[in-house]
N, C-alpha and C positions, 0 to 999 in steps of 0.2 A: 610493418609491411601487412601482417594480418590487420590491424586499425584501418589501414590506407585501403584496404579491398573491401572490408565491411561500409567505410563510409563512402567509397564509391557506388557498392550494391545499394545501399540506402537512398543516395542520392537518384541513382537510374530508376530504383523503384518508385521514388515521391514522384518522377518527372510524370509517370506513365499515369498516373492518378491525378493531376493538375487538373484545379477547377476552372470552370469557364463561366463568364457571366452572362446573363443574359438581359433583357429590357425588361424591367418590372416598374410597377408602379405602386407605391404605398398610399393605398386609398380603400375605402369600403366599397365601392361601386363607380361605376360609369362608362365611359364608352369614347368611340371615335367616330366623327361624321366625317366623311370625304364628298366632296362636291368636285365638279370640274376646276373650279376656280383656287380651292384653299381646303386644308385639313383641320380641324379642330378636335382637340383630344380634352376630354372632360371627365371629371370625377364629380361625386356629388357635391354641390355646391361651390363649384368652383370652374373654371375654365382655364385650360393650358393652351397659351396662345405663342408660346415660342419654346424651340429646342436650340441647345447648344451643344455641339459635337466637337469633340477633341480626342482624335484617337478613336478608341475603343470607347470612352466614356460620353455618355448623352446625359443631359440635364435639361430637365424641362421647367418652365417658368409657371407657377400656378396662378397667376394675375394677371389683369389685363394691362399691359405695359406699352411702350411707343411701337414694340415691334407688332402690335396688332395689324399695323397698317401693313407689312409685309402679307399677312396672313389674308387680309383683304385686297391684296393686289394693287395696292396704292403707292409701292415702295419708292417712285421716282416723284411722288409729290410732297409738298411741303405742307407744316402745321398751317391750320387755318382759325387763328385764335379770337378774329374779330366776329365771328358768328355765333349766335345763342340760341339756346332753346329755353322755352319756359311754358307752361308752371311743370315743375318736376318735383315731386310727383305728381300724376293726374291721374283722372278717371273717365274724360271724355275725348279731350283732345290735346294737343302740344303745337306750340308756335314755335316755328323756327326763323329767326331775323337775319338778315342779312345787311352788312354794312352798304352795299350797292345792289340796284337792281341788275338781275342777269338769269341766264339759263343753268340751274342747278340741278344736280343728279342727288337724290335720298335714298338710302336703302334700310329698311328696318329687317332686323335679323334677331331671332332668339337665340337663348345664350349655348345652344347647341350649333349657332353657326349656319340655321336654316333660314335663308332668305325667305322673310313673310309676305314682304312687298317693296315695290320700288316706284318712286314719284319721280315727276320732273317740275321744275318750275319753269314759267312762261314768264321771262323778264320782268321779275318782280322781285320785292325785297323783302318780301316777308311769305310763308308758306304754313298753310295749318293742316295738321294729319289728325284725322279721326282714330283713337284707339279704344274707344268703347266697345268695338267690338272683337278686341283680344283679351286672352285672359289675364287677370292680375298675375304680377310677376315682374322681372327685371329683363330687360330687351337691350339692345345696341343699335343706335341711327348711325350711319354713317353718313356724313353729308361732302359732298365732293363738287368741285368748280373744275370741271374738266379742261376749260380753256386756260385758267391760269394755275393749272395742276396744286392745286392745295385741298387738304380735307379737313375734315374734323370728325371725331367720335364722340358719342354722348351716351352714358348709360342712363337709359329711360326707365322710369318705376312706374308701373300701370298698378293703381291701388284698387 
């Protein structure tokens, strides 16, 4: 009986000092960028673009995956594989070529998720974007066909 009471007191006291988990990131720096349309969590050298939650556990992916489309608000769109971008890497301009002429939306983002510029084509099958005025680095170019609900994202490297 004495052992049972000691065990019971031990269990009760252990439950009083239970640990709680908080959301943390194992990195050396970074931040969070919040815009009205999406949130990007980034660490030095990598962008977190998707988070999975299951009960009290939340896991973030540290690479650009197909779920990036959710972050950019195009979750109802399908992948658009026939659009191309060249040259990449580039120093002055980049061309975006479409399989058919149309009116398309293009958005240039930095890796913090900040929209740098948006462009719109005017019934054309090719569009050229001047990039000589942006700093060297990596960028994301989102190309959307709003009429047919399709998209493609490109990793653009400005040398």
